C-alpha positions as CSV (number, residue, x, y, z in Angstrom):
1,M,43.1,69.7,58.6
2,S,42.9,66.9,61.1
3,I,41.1,67.4,64.4
4,P,43.5,69.0,66.9
5,K,44.4,67.2,70.1
6,Y,43.0,68.6,73.3
7,N,46.4,70.0,74.4
8,K,46.5,72.1,71.3
9,L,43.2,73.7,72.3
10,M,44.3,75.0,75.7
11,L,46.1,78.2,74.7
12,P,43.5,79.4,72.1
13,L,40.7,78.5,74.5
14,L,42.3,80.7,77.2
15,E,42.9,83.5,74.6
16,F,39.2,83.3,73.7
17,A,38.3,84.1,77.3
18,S,40.9,86.9,77.6
19,D,38.1,89.5,77.4
20,K,37.2,88.7,81.0
21,E,33.6,88.0,80.0
22,E,31.5,85.0,80.8
23,H,31.4,82.5,77.9
24,S,29.5,79.3,77.2
25,I,31.5,76.2,76.3
26,R,29.4,75.9,73.1
27,S,30.5,79.4,71.9
28,A,34.1,78.4,72.8
29,I,33.8,75.2,70.8
30,N,32.4,77.1,67.8
31,Y,35.2,79.6,68.0
32,L,37.9,76.9,68.1
33,A,36.3,75.0,65.3
34,D,36.4,78.1,63.1
35,L,39.9,78.9,64.2
36,Y,41.1,75.5,63.1
37,E,38.9,75.6,60.0
38,L,37.3,72.3,60.7
39,T,34.9,70.9,58.1
40,E,31.3,70.0,59.0
41,E,32.4,66.4,58.7
42,E,35.2,66.8,61.2
43,K,33.0,68.7,63.6
44,R,30.5,65.8,63.5
45,E,33.0,62.9,63.7
46,L,32.1,60.9,66.8
47,L,34.0,59.0,69.4
48,P,34.1,55.2,68.9
49,S,31.1,54.8,71.2
50,G,29.1,57.4,69.2
51,S,28.4,59.3,72.5
52,Q,29.9,62.6,71.6
53,P,31.7,64.4,68.8
54,I,35.5,64.0,69.1
55,F,36.2,67.7,68.8
56,D,33.6,68.6,71.5
57,N,35.1,66.1,73.8
58,R,38.6,67.5,73.3
59,A,37.4,71.0,73.9
60,H,35.7,70.0,77.1
61,W,38.8,68.4,78.4
62,A,41.0,71.4,77.5
63,K,38.5,73.5,79.5
64,T,38.7,71.0,82.4
65,Y,42.5,71.1,82.5
66,L,42.6,74.9,82.5
67,K,40.1,74.8,85.3
68,K,42.2,72.3,87.3
69,A,45.2,74.7,86.9
70,G,43.2,77.7,88.1
71,L,43.4,79.5,84.8
72,I,39.6,79.6,84.3
73,E,36.7,79.2,86.6
74,Y,33.2,77.9,86.1
75,T,30.4,80.5,86.6
76,K,27.3,78.4,86.0
77,R,26.3,75.3,84.1
78,G,28.2,75.3,80.8
79,H,29.8,78.7,81.3
80,F,33.2,79.9,82.4
81,K,35.5,82.9,82.5
82,I,39.2,83.6,82.8
83,T,40.8,84.1,86.3
84,E,43.5,86.6,87.3
85,R,46.0,83.7,87.1
86,G,44.8,83.0,83.6
87,L,45.3,86.7,82.6
88,K,48.8,86.7,84.1
89,V,49.7,83.6,82.0
90,L,48.6,85.3,78.8
91,E,50.7,88.3,79.7
92,E,53.7,86.0,79.6
93,K,52.8,85.2,76.0
94,P,53.5,81.5,76.2
95,E,54.1,79.7,72.9
96,K,51.9,76.8,74.0
97,I,50.0,75.5,77.0
98,D,50.1,71.8,77.7
99,N,50.3,69.5,80.6
100,D,54.0,70.2,81.2
101,F,53.2,73.9,81.3
102,L,50.3,73.4,83.8
103,E,52.5,71.5,86.2
104,Q,53.8,74.8,87.5
105,F,50.5,75.1,89.4
106,N,50.0,73.1,92.5
107,E,46.3,72.5,91.9
108,F,47.1,70.8,88.6
109,V,49.8,68.7,90.1
110,K,47.4,67.5,92.9
111,F,44.8,66.7,90.2
112,K,47.3,64.7,88.2
113,E,48.5,62.8,91.3
114,K,44.9,61.9,92.1
115,S,44.4,60.8,88.5
116,N,47.5,58.6,88.6
117,G,46.4,57.1,91.9
118,P,48.5,55.5,94.6
119,T,52.1,54.8,93.7
120,K,52.2,51.3,95.1
121,K,54.2,48.8,93.1
122,D,52.4,46.9,90.4
123,K,49.3,49.0,90.8
124,P,48.1,50.2,87.4
125,K,47.9,53.9,86.8
126,I,45.5,56.1,84.8
127,E,47.8,58.5,83.1
128,V,47.1,62.1,82.2
129,Y,48.0,62.1,78.5
130,D,49.3,65.0,76.5
131,D,47.5,64.0,73.2
132,K,44.4,62.0,74.3
133,T,41.6,62.8,76.6
134,P,40.8,60.3,79.4
135,K,37.5,59.4,77.6
136,E,39.4,58.8,74.4
137,V,41.8,56.5,76.2
138,L,38.9,54.5,77.8
139,E,37.1,54.2,74.5
140,E,40.1,53.1,72.6
141,A,40.8,50.5,75.2
142,H,37.2,49.3,75.0
143,Q,37.5,49.2,71.2
144,T,40.7,47.1,71.4
145,I,39.1,44.6,73.8
146,T,36.0,44.4,71.6
147,E,38.1,43.8,68.4
148,D,39.9,41.0,70.2
149,I,36.6,39.4,71.2
150,I,35.3,39.6,67.7
151,R,38.4,37.9,66.3
152,E,38.1,35.1,68.9
153,L,34.3,34.7,68.2
154,L,35.0,34.4,64.5
155,D,37.5,31.7,65.1
156,K,35.0,29.7,67.2
157,I,32.2,30.3,64.6
158,K,34.4,28.8,61.9
159,E,35.2,25.8,64.1
160,A,31.6,25.2,64.9
161,T,29.4,22.4,63.3
162,P,26.7,23.4,60.8
163,D,24.0,22.5,63.3
164,F,25.6,24.8,66.0
165,F,26.0,27.5,63.4
166,E,22.2,27.2,62.7
167,K,21.5,27.6,66.4
168,L,23.8,30.6,66.6
169,V,21.9,32.3,63.8
170,V,18.6,31.6,65.4
171,D,19.8,33.0,68.8
172,L,21.2,36.1,67.2
173,L,18.1,36.9,65.2
174,I,15.9,36.4,68.2
175,N,18.1,38.7,70.3
176,M,17.9,41.3,67.5
177,G,14.1,41.2,67.8
178,Y,13.1,38.9,64.9
179,G,11.3,35.6,64.8
180,G,8.7,35.9,67.6
181,S,9.4,33.0,70.0
182,R,12.5,30.8,70.0
183,K,10.4,27.8,69.2
184,D,8.9,29.4,66.1
185,A,12.3,30.7,65.0
186,G,14.0,27.3,65.6
187,K,11.4,25.7,63.3
188,A,12.0,28.3,60.6
189,I,15.8,28.4,60.2
190,G,17.5,25.5,58.4
191,K,14.3,23.7,57.6
192,V,13.4,25.0,54.2
193,N,16.3,24.2,51.8
194,D,14.2,25.5,48.9
195,G,16.0,26.8,45.8
196,G,18.8,28.7,47.6
197,I,16.7,29.5,50.7
198,D,17.8,28.0,54.0
199,G,15.1,29.4,56.2
200,I,12.4,31.9,56.9
201,I,11.8,34.0,59.9
202,N,9.2,36.6,60.9
203,E,10.3,40.2,60.8
204,D,8.3,40.9,63.9
205,R,6.4,39.1,66.6
206,L,3.1,39.5,64.8
207,G,4.4,38.0,61.6
208,L,3.4,41.0,59.5
209,D,6.3,40.3,57.1
210,I,8.7,37.4,56.4
211,I,12.4,37.5,55.8
212,Y,14.1,34.7,53.8
213,I,17.5,33.6,55.0
214,Q,20.6,31.9,53.5
215,A,23.1,31.0,56.3
216,K,26.2,29.1,55.3
217,K,29.6,28.3,56.7
218,W,31.8,29.4,53.9
219,G,35.5,29.0,53.6
220,S,36.1,31.1,50.6
221,T,34.8,34.5,49.4
222,V,31.2,34.5,48.5
223,G,30.8,35.9,44.9
224,R,28.1,37.4,42.9
225,P,26.7,34.1,41.5
226,E,25.7,32.9,45.0
227,I,24.0,36.2,45.8
228,Q,22.3,36.2,42.4
229,K,21.0,32.7,43.0
230,F,19.6,33.8,46.4
231,A,18.0,36.9,44.8
232,G,16.4,34.6,42.2
233,A,15.0,32.4,44.9
234,L,13.5,35.5,46.6
235,E,11.9,36.5,43.3
236,G,10.4,33.0,43.0
237,K,8.7,33.5,46.3
238,R,7.6,37.1,45.4
239,A,9.7,38.2,48.4
240,K,11.4,41.5,48.8
241,K,13.6,40.9,51.9
242,G,16.4,38.5,52.5
243,I,19.5,38.1,54.8
244,F,22.6,36.2,53.5
245,I,24.9,35.2,56.4
246,T,28.3,33.7,55.9
247,T,31.4,33.0,58.0
248,S,33.7,34.4,55.3
249,Q,33.4,37.6,53.3
250,Y,31.8,38.9,50.1
251,S,33.4,39.9,46.8
252,R,33.1,43.5,45.6
253,E,30.9,42.2,42.7
254,A,28.5,40.7,45.2
255,L,28.3,43.9,47.3
256,N,27.7,46.0,44.1
257,Y,25.1,43.6,42.9
258,V,22.8,43.8,46.1
259,S,23.0,47.6,45.9
260,N,21.5,47.6,42.4
261,I,18.5,45.2,42.7
262,T,14.9,45.7,43.7
263,S,15.0,43.1,46.5
264,K,16.4,44.2,49.8
265,I,19.2,41.8,50.7
266,I,21.4,42.3,53.7
267,L,24.8,40.7,53.5
268,I,26.4,39.7,56.9
269,D,30.0,38.5,56.7
270,G,31.9,36.7,59.4
271,E,33.3,39.8,61.1
272,L,29.9,41.6,61.1
273,L,28.3,38.4,62.4
274,A,30.7,38.3,65.3
275,K,30.2,42.1,66.0
276,Y,26.4,41.6,66.1
277,M,27.0,38.7,68.6
278,V,28.9,41.1,70.9
279,D,26.3,43.9,70.4
280,F,23.3,41.5,71.1
281,N,25.0,39.3,73.8
282,V,25.2,36.0,71.9
283,G,28.1,33.8,72.9
284,V,29.6,36.4,75.2
285,S,29.1,37.2,78.9
286,Q,29.3,40.5,80.8
287,E,32.5,40.8,82.7
288,E,32.7,44.3,84.1
289,I,30.7,47.6,83.8
290,F,32.4,51.0,84.1
291,E,30.1,54.0,84.6
292,I,31.3,57.4,83.5
293,K,29.5,60.1,85.3
294,S,29.6,63.9,85.3
295,V,28.6,66.5,87.8
296,D,25.0,67.6,87.6
297,S,25.4,71.4,87.9
298,D,21.6,71.8,88.1
299,Y,21.6,70.1,91.5
300,F,23.8,72.9,92.9
301,I,21.6,75.7,91.7
302,D,20.0,77.2,94.8
303,E,16.5,78.4,93.9
């Protein structure tokens, strides 16, 4: 069974609270997960940002919308109980509760109007969706923007000169924490050209271990023979760690090969290289920051 959308959780969540007792949101989430027979994998599946399990996020938003409509009330941090209005709704035995159903309550309508913002012409609105939580909408939008940036970066990497590509690799590895100073790293990359090895770089600032590097602008798929050649070069140096970086991609045989050898070789293809550039701020600039905050319930506890 796939993870249910948040609007599917509203009615069973309200029914869960029908005993008029105070419940924790965690107990509600566990109840809903059992109700929908979610697997452990489905319960652990994260939002694109990795900040929260998808199911937890949807359960929290179902709770939020019921609260905005006055069907439940918060009692203390992480706890809630049903209201008289909520009990009356259940007495009507609705087939489902969704955003359309909740619009009969003025409090929810006002909340929705605030979420949508002013109705001036050409002013973008943040819609209250029936199948996605606001956080899911934001994260999906962020993911779409990031994927567009990755594609654009990859195009520029492929157009770059070999010397610029060498500089890019140095900048990325330094931002990832390798190589010590930029001066040392700059000397290491692209200066070896020794039997399938393009460069070496310190694994840490103290130089306790060395990583050997092959970094090539490649137009076609990199196959097993090239990786096997690199592994042989590592063996000749009695080295155990290597990074192979390309602007293209790897064949299945190449990927299978590195998973079955003693040396630890990390394969970075063009798409992953561009993703790392985004993650470690190489060739990109920060445009805007959006903070998502939540109410600190502890602040309002009067001791």
